[in-house]
N, CA, C and O atoms as a Tinker XYZ file with bonds, in Angstrom:
   408  protein
     1  N     96.350000  -34.969000  -38.167000    73     2
     2  CA    96.247000  -35.836000  -38.770000    64     1     3
     3  C     97.213000  -36.720000  -38.755000    63     2     4     5
     4  O     97.370000  -36.772000  -39.975000    81     3
     5  N     98.021000  -37.492000  -38.319000    73     3     6
     6  CA    98.496000  -38.546000  -38.045000    64     5     7
     7  C     97.810000  -39.010000  -37.536000    63     6     8     9
     8  O     97.764000  -40.214000  -37.787000    81     7
     9  N     96.659000  -38.431000  -36.351000    73     7    10
    10  CA    96.052000  -40.012000  -35.881000    64     9    11
    11  C     95.228000  -39.962000  -37.108000    63    10    12    13
    12  O     95.112000  -41.076000  -37.620000    81    11
    13  N     94.671000  -39.087000  -37.685000    73    11    14
    14  CA    93.414000  -39.995000  -38.726000    64    13    15
    15  C     94.024000  -41.195000  -39.687000    63    14    16    17
    16  O     93.480000  -42.296000  -39.783000    81    15
    17  N     94.997000  -40.894000  -40.248000    73    15    18
    18  CA    96.075000  -41.762000  -40.947000    64    17    19
    19  C     96.109000  -43.315000  -39.284000    63    18    20    21
    20  O     95.890000  -44.510000  -39.482000    81    19
    21  N     96.310000  -42.929000  -38.434000    73    19    22
    22  CA    96.758000  -44.185000  -37.632000    64    21    23
    23  C     95.271000  -44.680000  -37.292000    63    22    24    25
    24  O     95.020000  -45.884000  -37.351000    81    23
    25  N     94.509000  -43.959000  -37.014000    73    23    26
    26  CA    92.973000  -44.929000  -37.249000    64    25    27
    27  C     92.898000  -45.487000  -38.513000    63    26    28    29
    28  O     93.233000  -46.671000  -38.499000    81    27
    29  N     92.653000  -45.161000  -39.348000    73    27    30
    30  CA    92.814000  -45.595000  -40.704000    64    29    31
    31  C     93.264000  -46.771000  -40.580000    63    30    32    33
    32  O     92.588000  -47.799000  -40.541000    81    31
    33  N     94.449000  -46.674000  -40.513000    73    31    34
    34  CA    95.209000  -48.331000  -40.191000    64    33    35
    35  C     94.847000  -49.032000  -39.186000    63    34    36    37
    36  O     94.797000  -50.262000  -39.202000    81    35
    37  N     94.572000  -48.341000  -38.255000    73    35    38
    38  CA    93.448000  -49.300000  -37.385000    64    37    39
    39  C     92.580000  -49.971000  -37.655000    63    38    40    41
    40  O     92.497000  -51.111000  -37.199000    81    39
    41  N     91.645000  -49.431000  -38.510000    73    39    42
    42  CA    90.400000  -50.190000  -38.933000    64    41    43
    43  C     90.398000  -50.791000  -40.534000    63    42    44    45
    44  O     89.523000  -51.035000  -41.365000    81    43
    45  N     91.937000  -50.891000  -40.481000    73    43    46
    46  CA    91.902000  -51.575000  -42.086000    64    45    47
    47  C     91.874000  -53.012000  -41.722000    63    46    48    49
    48  O     92.133000  -53.607000  -42.768000    81    47
    49  N     91.649000  -54.064000  -40.557000    73    47    50
    50  CA    91.571000  -55.091000  -40.510000    64    49    51
    51  C     90.305000  -55.605000  -40.668000    63    50    52    53
    52  O     89.967000  -56.694000  -41.132000    81    51
    53  N     89.275000  -54.199000  -39.989000    73    51    54
    54  CA    88.056000  -54.543000  -39.855000    64    53    55
    55  C     87.710000  -54.449000  -41.336000    63    54    56    57
    56  O     87.306000  -55.301000  -42.128000    81    55
    57  N     87.871000  -53.707000  -41.413000    73    55    58
    58  CA    87.783000  -53.206000  -43.171000    64    57    59
    59  C     87.751000  -54.142000  -44.258000    63    58    60    61
    60  O     86.843000  -54.294000  -45.074000    81    59
    61  N     88.884000  -54.775000  -44.175000    73    59    62
    62  CA    89.417000  -56.082000  -45.025000    64    61    63
    63  C     88.411000  -57.338000  -44.456000    63    62    64    65
    64  O     88.019000  -58.240000  -45.196000    81    63
    65  N     88.073000  -57.237000  -43.052000    73    63    66
    66  CA    86.794000  -58.380000  -42.330000    64    65    67
    67  C     85.679000  -58.196000  -43.285000    63    66    68    69
    68  O     85.249000  -59.211000  -43.832000    81    67
    69  N     85.100000  -56.952000  -43.592000    73    67    70
    70  CA    83.390000  -56.267000  -43.875000    64    69    71
    71  C     83.775000  -56.770000  -45.572000    63    70    72    73
    72  O     82.887000  -57.457000  -46.078000    81    71
    73  N     84.628000  -56.572000  -46.194000    73    71    74
    74  CA    84.864000  -56.904000  -47.405000    64    73    75
    75  C     85.229000  -58.425000  -47.557000    63    74    76    77
    76  O     84.564000  -58.745000  -48.542000    81    75
    77  N     85.630000  -59.087000  -47.311000    73    75    78
    78  CA    85.464000  -60.401000  -46.919000    64    77    79
    79  C     84.308000  -61.438000  -46.349000    63    78    80    81
    80  O     84.351000  -62.667000  -46.387000    81    79
    81  N     83.360000  -60.674000  -45.859000    73    79    82
    82  CA    82.491000  -61.369000  -45.641000    64    81    83
    83  C     81.356000  -60.421000  -46.601000    63    82    84    85
    84  O     80.322000  -61.074000  -46.461000    81    83
    85  N     81.093000  -59.506000  -47.290000    73    83    86
    86  CA    80.086000  -58.946000  -48.158000    64    85    87
    87  C     80.674000  -60.064000  -49.321000    63    86    88    89
    88  O     79.813000  -60.938000  -49.425000    81    87
    89  N     81.637000  -60.302000  -50.079000    73    87    90
    90  CA    82.271000  -61.117000  -50.906000    64    89    91
    91  C     81.707000  -62.729000  -50.543000    63    90    92    93
    92  O     81.111000  -63.506000  -51.288000    81    91
    93  N     82.020000  -62.860000  -49.492000    73    91    94
    94  CA    81.456000  -64.334000  -48.872000    64    93    95
    95  C     79.696000  -64.649000  -49.433000    63    94    96    97
    96  O     79.228000  -65.596000  -50.065000    81    95
    97  N     79.055000  -63.412000  -48.880000    73    95    98
    98  CA    77.677000  -63.221000  -48.566000    64    97    99
    99  C     77.262000  -62.785000  -50.323000    63    98   100   101
   100  O     76.057000  -62.751000  -50.574000    81    99
   101  N     78.058000  -62.528000  -51.253000    73    99   102
   102  CA    77.446000  -62.748000  -52.504000    64   101   103
   103  C     77.864000  -64.097000  -52.656000    63   102   104   105
   104  O     77.043000  -64.958000  -52.342000    81   103
   105  N     79.460000  -64.606000  -53.258000    73   103   106
   106  CA    78.975000  -66.147000  -53.111000    64   105   107
   107  C     78.085000  -66.938000  -52.563000    63   106   108   109
   108  O     77.385000  -67.573000  -53.352000    81   107
   109  N     77.938000  -67.060000  -51.627000    73   107   110
   110  CA    76.487000  -67.620000  -50.875000    64   109   111
   111  C     75.621000  -67.647000  -51.913000    63   110   112   113
   112  O     75.206000  -68.625000  -52.534000    81   111
   113  N     75.355000  -66.381000  -52.071000    73   111   114
   114  CA    73.800000  -65.925000  -52.661000    64   113   115
   115  C     73.606000  -66.871000  -54.244000    63   114   116   117
   116  O     72.681000  -67.449000  -54.814000    81   115
   117  N     74.832000  -66.653000  -54.462000    73   115   118
   118  CA    75.023000  -66.867000  -56.266000    64   117   119
   119  C     74.892000  -68.455000  -56.130000    63   118   120   121
   120  O     74.155000  -69.077000  -56.896000    81   119
   121  N     75.857000  -69.278000  -54.827000    73   119   122
   122  CA    75.266000  -70.681000  -54.828000    64   121   123
   123  C     74.023000  -71.287000  -54.687000    63   122   124   125
   124  O     73.491000  -72.189000  -55.333000    81   123
   125  N     73.468000  -70.311000  -53.255000    73   123   126
   126  CA    72.219000  -70.644000  -53.466000    64   125   127
   127  C     71.026000  -70.240000  -54.340000    63   126   128   129
   128  O     69.893000  -70.675000  -54.134000    81   127
   129  N     71.298000  -69.496000  -55.201000    73   127   130
   130  CA    70.574000  -69.416000  -56.275000    64   129   131
   131  C     70.633000  -70.632000  -57.294000    63   130   132   133
   132  O     69.659000  -70.994000  -57.953000    81   131
   133  N     71.475000  -71.027000  -57.330000    73   131   134
   134  CA    72.078000  -72.393000  -58.388000    64   133   135
   135  C     71.607000  -73.689000  -57.835000    63   134   136   137
   136  O     71.409000  -74.729000  -58.464000    81   135
   137  N     71.430000  -73.434000  -56.344000    73   135   138
   138  CA    70.972000  -74.929000  -55.433000    64   137   139
   139  C     69.409000  -74.719000  -55.715000    63   138   140   141
   140  O     68.810000  -75.795000  -55.745000    81   139
   141  N     68.599000  -73.588000  -55.930000    73   139   142
   142  CA    67.632000  -73.358000  -56.098000    64   141   143
   143  C     66.797000  -73.630000  -57.629000    63   142   144   145
   144  O     65.620000  -73.911000  -57.854000    81   143
   145  N     67.680000  -73.465000  -58.318000    73   143   146
   146  CA    67.774000  -73.904000  -59.931000    64   145   147
   147  C     67.523000  -75.242000  -59.901000    63   146   148   149
   148  O     66.517000  -75.867000  -60.234000    81   147
   149  N     68.636000  -75.623000  -59.430000    73   147   150
   150  CA    68.756000  -77.256000  -59.731000    64   149   151
   151  C     67.457000  -77.961000  -59.006000    63   150   152   153
   152  O     66.791000  -78.867000  -59.507000    81   151
   153  N     67.266000  -77.433000  -57.883000    73   151   154
   154  CA    66.164000  -78.102000  -56.972000    64   153   155
   155  C     64.007000  -77.934000  -57.618000    63   154   156   157
   156  O     62.885000  -78.381000  -57.380000    81   155
   157  N     64.760000  -76.962000  -58.501000    73   155   158
   158  CA    63.312000  -76.136000  -59.339000    64   157   159
   159  C     63.142000  -77.782000  -60.278000    63   158   160   161
   160  O     62.240000  -78.596000  -60.475000    81   159
   161  N     64.476000  -77.638000  -60.628000    73   159   162
   162  CA    64.516000  -78.535000  -62.240000    64   161   163
   163  C     64.170000  -79.786000  -62.098000    63   162   164   165
   164  O     63.328000  -80.288000  -62.842000    81   163
   165  N     64.908000  -80.624000  -60.897000    73   163   166
   166  CA    64.506000  -81.825000  -60.218000    64   165   167
   167  C     63.390000  -81.908000  -59.826000    63   166   168   169
   168  O     62.867000  -82.918000  -60.296000    81   167
   169  N     62.559000  -81.208000  -59.023000    73   167   170
   170  CA    60.497000  -80.389000  -59.287000    64   169   171
   171  C     59.942000  -80.995000  -60.376000    63   170   172   173
   172  O     59.143000  -81.923000  -60.500000    81   171
   173  N     60.717000  -80.051000  -61.396000    73   171   174
   174  CA    60.152000  -79.843000  -62.352000    64   173   175
   175  C     59.938000  -81.449000  -63.424000    63   174   176   177
   176  O     59.001000  -81.886000  -64.091000    81   175
   177  N     61.678000  -82.060000  -63.054000    73   175   178
   178  CA    61.504000  -84.015000  -63.768000    64   177   179
   179  C     60.648000  -84.845000  -62.950000    63   178   180   181
   180  O     59.957000  -85.715000  -63.479000    81   179
   181  N     60.638000  -84.658000  -61.776000    73   179   182
   182  CA    59.824000  -85.361000  -60.619000    64   181   183
   183  C     58.452000  -85.537000  -61.338000    63   182   184   185
   184  O     58.052000  -86.528000  -61.949000    81   183
   185  N     57.888000  -84.464000  -61.146000    73   183   186
   186  CA    56.444000  -83.797000  -61.853000    64   185   187
   187  C     56.340000  -84.400000  -63.060000    63   186   188   189
   188  O     55.469000  -85.258000  -63.203000    81   187
   189  N     57.123000  -84.090000  -64.038000    73   187   190
   190  CA    57.092000  -85.071000  -65.160000    64   189   191
   191  C     56.840000  -86.879000  -65.233000    63   190   192   193
   192  O     55.962000  -87.566000  -65.754000    81   191
   193  N     57.579000  -87.075000  -64.757000    73   191   194
   194  CA    58.006000  -88.505000  -64.002000    64   193   195
   195  C     56.317000  -89.236000  -63.502000    63   194   196   197
   196  O     55.728000  -90.315000  -63.580000    81   195
   197  N     56.084000  -87.844000  -62.975000    73   195   198
   198  CA    55.016000  -88.572000  -61.924000    64   197   199
   199  C     53.489000  -88.576000  -62.892000    63   198   200   201
   200  O     52.441000  -89.173000  -62.643000    81   199
   201  N     53.763000  -87.858000  -63.824000    73   199   202
   202  CA    52.931000  -87.667000  -64.632000    64   201   203
   203  C     52.216000  -88.487000  -65.916000    63   202   204   205
   204  O     51.083000  -88.668000  -66.362000    81   203
   205  N     53.897000  -88.946000  -66.291000    73   203   206
   206  CA    53.808000  -89.986000  -67.356000    64   205   207
   207  C     53.662000  -91.170000  -66.566000    63   206   208   209
   208  O     52.737000  -91.842000  -67.023000    81   207
   209  N     54.341000  -91.844000  -65.296000    73   207   210
   210  CA    53.398000  -92.902000  -64.738000    64   209   211
   211  C     52.202000  -93.039000  -64.107000    63   210   212   213
   212  O     51.774000  -94.121000  -63.706000    81   211
   213  N     51.462000  -91.665000  -63.963000    73   211   214
   214  CA    49.964000  -92.060000  -63.990000    64   213   215
   215  C     49.402000  -92.054000  -64.844000    63   214   216   217
   216  O     48.239000  -92.460000  -64.839000    81   215
   217  N     50.014000  -91.582000  -65.945000    73   215   218
   218  CA    49.350000  -91.831000  -67.414000    64   217   219
   219  C     49.851000  -93.522000  -67.754000    63   218   220   221
   220  O     48.962000  -94.320000  -67.457000    81   219
   221  N     50.813000  -94.006000  -68.184000    73   219   222
   222  CA    50.685000  -95.889000  -68.071000    64   221   223
   223  C     50.079000  -96.400000  -66.957000    63   222   224   225
   224  O     49.789000  -97.589000  -67.086000    81   223
   225  N     49.782000  -95.898000  -65.885000    73   223   226
   226  CA    49.145000  -96.940000  -64.903000    64   225   227
   227  C     47.351000  -96.667000  -65.540000    63   226   228   229
   228  O     46.550000  -97.589000  -65.691000    81   227
   229  N     47.096000  -95.407000  -65.784000    73   227   230
   230  CA    45.701000  -95.533000  -66.425000    64   229   231
   231  C     45.339000  -96.004000  -67.573000    63   230   232   233
   232  O     44.224000  -96.396000  -67.916000    81   231
   233  N     46.364000  -95.955000  -68.198000    73   231   234
   234  CA    46.177000  -96.714000  -69.839000    64   233   235
   235  C     46.214000  -98.330000  -69.141000    63   234   236   237
   236  O     45.191000  -98.997000  -69.296000    81   235
   237  N     47.202000  -98.861000  -68.494000    73   235   238
   238  CA    47.272000 -100.576000  -68.077000    64   237   239
   239  C     45.541000 -100.802000  -67.505000    63   238   240   241
   240  O     44.883000 -101.808000  -67.768000    81   239
   241  N     44.967000  -99.465000  -66.579000    73   239   242
   242  CA    43.875000  -99.880000  -65.851000    64   241   243
   243  C     42.693000 -100.103000  -67.251000    63   242   244   245
   244  O     41.663000 -100.768000  -67.354000    81   243
   245  N     43.411000  -99.224000  -68.167000    73   243   246
   246  CA    41.977000  -99.063000  -69.214000    64   245   247
   247  C     41.960000 -100.637000  -69.724000    63   246   248   249
   248  O     40.913000 -101.277000  -69.816000    81   247
   249  N     43.265000 -101.170000  -70.041000    73   247   250
   250  CA    43.552000 -102.499000  -70.848000    64   249   251
   251  C     42.957000 -103.005000  -70.042000    63   250   252   253
   252  O     41.807000 -103.331000  -70.336000    81   251
   253  N     43.448000 -103.287000  -68.716000    73   251   254
   254  CA    42.784000 -104.355000  -67.607000    64   253   255
   255  C     41.307000 -104.380000  -68.394000    63   254   256   257
   256  O     41.055000 -105.079000  -69.376000    81   255
   257  N     40.443000 -103.504000  -67.771000    73   255   258
   258  CA    38.932000 -103.287000  -67.730000    64   257   259
   259  C     38.801000 -104.242000  -69.246000    63   258   260   261
   260  O     38.727000 -105.469000  -69.311000    81   259
   261  N     38.801000 -103.558000  -70.049000    73   259   262
   262  CA    38.813000 -103.849000  -71.224000    64   261   263
   263  C     39.084000 -105.556000  -71.299000    63   262   264   265
   264  O     38.369000 -106.122000  -72.126000    81   263
   265  N     39.895000 -106.305000  -70.641000    73   263   266
   266  CA    40.008000 -107.480000  -70.995000    64   265   267
   267  C     39.126000 -108.293000  -69.817000    63   266   268   269
   268  O     38.838000 -109.489000  -69.862000    81   267
   269  N     38.774000 -107.353000  -68.763000    73   267   270
   270  CA    38.147000 -108.149000  -67.788000    64   269   271
   271  C     36.616000 -107.823000  -68.601000    63   270   272   273
   272  O     35.772000 -108.384000  -67.902000    81   271
   273  N     36.182000 -107.400000  -69.342000    73   271   274
   274  CA    34.728000 -107.136000  -69.796000    64   273   275
   275  C     35.302000 -107.945000  -71.043000    63   274   276   277
   276  O     36.094000 -108.304000  -70.172000    81   275
   277  N     35.637000 -108.497000  -72.047000    73   275   278
   278  CA    36.337000 -109.517000  -72.791000    64   277   279
   279  C     35.499000 -110.849000  -72.121000    63   278   280   281
   280  O     34.496000 -111.515000  -72.379000    81   279
   281  N     36.557000 -110.794000  -71.109000    73   279   282
   282  CA    36.233000 -111.930000  -70.479000    64   281   283
   283  C     35.340000 -112.359000  -69.880000    63   282   284   285
   284  O     35.176000 -113.540000  -69.573000    81   283
   285  N     34.492000 -111.253000  -69.583000    73   283   286
   286  CA    33.313000 -111.296000  -68.551000    64   285   287
   287  C     32.299000 -111.992000  -69.884000    63   286   288   289
   288  O     31.644000 -113.017000  -69.697000    81   287
   289  N     32.305000 -111.101000  -71.487000    73   287   290
   290  CA    31.571000 -111.603000  -72.278000    64   289   291
   291  C     31.923000 -112.837000  -72.933000    63   290   292   293
   292  O     31.064000 -113.344000  -73.654000    81   291
   293  N     33.114000 -113.447000  -72.799000    73   291   294
   294  CA    33.200000 -114.667000  -72.901000    64   293   295
   295  C     32.527000 -115.987000  -72.127000    63   294   296   297
   296  O     31.903000 -116.859000  -72.731000    81   295
   297  N     32.731000 -115.983000  -70.875000    73   295   298
   298  CA    31.969000 -116.406000  -69.615000    64   297   299
   299  C     30.383000 -116.018000  -69.883000    63   298   300   301
   300  O     29.527000 -116.809000  -69.486000    81   299
   301  N     30.092000 -115.115000  -70.383000    73   299   302
   302  CA    28.270000 -115.142000  -70.507000    64   301   303
   303  C     28.306000 -115.840000  -71.902000    63   302   304   305
   304  O     27.800000 -116.957000  -71.793000    81   303
   305  N     28.662000 -115.620000  -72.983000    73   303   306
   306  CA    29.009000 -116.512000  -74.572000    64   305   307
   307  C     28.667000 -117.970000  -73.903000    63   306   308   309
   308  O     27.600000 -118.509000  -74.197000    81   307
   309  N     29.628000 -118.632000  -72.956000    73   307   310
   310  CA    29.847000 -120.039000  -72.817000    64   309   311
   311  C     28.466000 -120.226000  -71.983000    63   310   312   313
   312  O     27.574000 -120.797000  -72.610000    81   311
   313  N     28.271000 -119.961000  -71.109000    73   311   314
   314  CA    26.974000 -119.905000  -70.203000    64   313   315
   315  C     25.756000 -120.154000  -70.871000    63   314   316   317
   316  O     24.962000 -121.063000  -70.629000    81   315
   317  N     25.664000 -119.208000  -71.793000    73   315   318
   318  CA    24.414000 -119.030000  -72.936000    64   317   319
   319  C     24.828000 -120.273000  -73.513000    63   318   320   321
   320  O     23.912000 -121.094000  -73.457000    81   319
   321  N     25.942000 -120.745000  -74.083000    73   319   322
   322  CA    25.843000 -122.140000  -75.052000    64   321   323
   323  C     25.866000 -123.354000  -74.360000    63   322   324   325
   324  O     25.896000 -124.504000  -74.800000    81   323
   325  N     25.850000 -122.958000  -73.283000    73   323   326
   326  CA    26.163000 -124.336000  -72.163000    64   325   327
   327  C     24.258000 -124.635000  -72.102000    63   326   328   329
   328  O     23.693000 -125.701000  -72.346000    81   327
   329  N     23.682000 -123.454000  -71.744000    73   327   330
   330  CA    22.380000 -123.660000  -71.583000    64   329   331
   331  C     21.323000 -123.738000  -72.486000    63   330   332   333
   332  O     20.120000 -123.835000  -72.243000    81   331
   333  N     22.172000 -123.661000  -74.050000    73   331   334
   334  CA    21.599000 -123.956000  -75.234000    64   333   335
   335  C     22.117000 -125.639000  -75.573000    63   334   336   337
   336  O     21.488000 -126.286000  -76.410000    81   335
   337  N     23.064000 -126.125000  -74.993000    73   335   338
   338  CA    23.451000 -127.415000  -75.181000    64   337   339
   339  C     22.292000 -128.532000  -74.589000    63   338   340   341
   340  O     21.884000 -129.533000  -75.178000    81   339
   341  N     21.855000 -127.986000  -73.095000    73   339   342
   342  CA    21.132000 -127.883000  -72.225000    64   341   343
   343  C     19.838000 -128.591000  -73.026000    63   342   344   345
   344  O     19.259000 -129.664000  -73.188000    81   343
   345  N     19.830000 -127.517000  -73.311000    73   343   346
   346  CA    18.077000 -127.550000  -73.612000    64   345   347
   347  C     17.830000 -128.654000  -74.830000    63   346   348   349
   348  O     16.857000 -129.388000  -75.005000    81   347
   349  N     19.392000 -128.479000  -75.834000    73   347   350
   350  CA    19.089000 -129.481000  -76.908000    64   349   351
   351  C     19.030000 -130.481000  -77.065000    63   350   352   353
   352  O     18.563000 -131.088000  -78.028000    81   351
   353  N     19.656000 -130.978000  -75.826000    73   351   354
   354  CA    20.174000 -131.793000  -75.169000    64   353   355
   355  C     18.567000 -132.566000  -74.692000    63   354   356   357
   356  O     18.068000 -133.608000  -75.117000    81   355
   357  N     18.069000 -131.634000  -73.708000    73   355   358
   358  CA    16.843000 -131.955000  -73.257000    64   357   359
   359  C     15.779000 -132.604000  -74.417000    63   358   360   361
   360  O     15.166000 -133.663000  -74.550000    81   359
   361  N     15.940000 -131.250000  -75.225000    73   359   362
   362  CA    14.700000 -131.932000  -76.417000    64   361   363
   363  C     14.984000 -132.873000  -77.210000    63   362   364   365
   364  O     14.169000 -133.348000  -78.001000    81   363
   365  N     16.030000 -133.204000  -77.106000    73   363   366
   366  CA    16.689000 -134.744000  -77.780000    64   365   367
   367  C     16.126000 -135.729000  -77.258000    63   366   368   369
   368  O     15.369000 -136.425000  -77.936000    81   367
   369  N     16.396000 -136.027000  -75.816000    73   367   370
   370  CA    15.873000 -136.916000  -74.728000    64   369   371
   371  C     14.293000 -136.912000  -75.095000    63   370   372   373
   372  O     13.704000 -137.817000  -75.686000    81   371
   373  N     13.704000 -135.633000  -74.592000    73   371   374
   374  CA    12.557000 -135.703000  -74.859000    64   373   375
   375  C     12.109000 -136.445000  -76.562000    63   374   376   377
   376  O     11.030000 -137.036000  -76.608000    81   375
   377  N     12.763000 -136.391000  -77.565000    73   375   378
   378  CA    12.176000 -137.052000  -78.637000    64   377   379
   379  C     12.260000 -138.409000  -78.220000    63   378   380   381
   380  O     11.294000 -139.073000  -77.843000    81   379
   381  N     13.651000 -138.880000  -78.309000    73   379   382
   382  CA    13.924000 -140.719000  -77.758000    64   381   383
   383  C     12.974000 -141.123000  -77.116000    63   382   384   385
   384  O     12.506000 -142.244000  -77.315000    81   383
   385  N     12.503000 -140.303000  -76.227000    73   383   386
   386  CA    11.217000 -140.931000  -75.350000    64   385   387
   387  C     10.068000 -141.142000  -75.739000    63   386   388   389
   388  O      9.368000 -142.111000  -75.447000    81   387
   389  N      9.730000 -140.018000  -76.601000    73   387   390
   390  CA     8.741000 -140.029000  -77.547000    64   389   391
   391  C      8.751000 -141.310000  -78.702000    63   390   392   393
   392  O      7.749000 -141.978000  -78.958000    81   391
   393  N      9.970000 -141.488000  -79.280000    73   391   394
   394  CA    10.027000 -142.302000  -80.503000    64   393   395
   395  C     10.188000 -143.841000  -79.423000    63   394   396   397
   396  O      9.902000 -144.923000  -79.934000    81   395
   397  N     10.558000 -143.792000  -78.267000    73   395   398
   398  CA    10.744000 -145.420000  -77.488000    64   397   399
   399  C      9.452000 -145.706000  -77.355000    63   398   400   401
   400  O      9.303000 -146.918000  -77.198000    81   399
   401  N      8.127000 -144.914000  -77.350000    73   399   402
   402  CA     6.884000 -145.383000  -76.653000    64   401   403
   403  C      6.275000 -146.014000  -77.964000    63   402   404   405
   404  O      5.271000 -146.726000  -77.953000    81   403
   405  N      6.997000 -145.674000  -79.107000    73   403   406
   406  CA     6.183000 -146.875000  -80.253000    64   405   407
   407  C      6.627000 -147.670000  -80.689000    63   406   408
   408  O      5.980000 -148.403000  -81.438000    81   407
């Protein structure tokens, strides 16, 4: 019986070490879970930001396209007006030439 007590006392440091390691493992597991949750939250936040930025980019592209369309229309209108002015000027010149013959 004394031998059993002696063996138990001899194993106590190992038991303490084993208990310490189990507790450390549990603590590290908890910390790892917290880190995973934080990383997941950061990833969700990043995805949300990216989605918002993409939406803004799309809106800006749409505005730019609208402005380009408007500028193209203005340019076309200006060219049409210029053509009409030239035609009108030519018509007047023909009339002046015609009248100058008399």
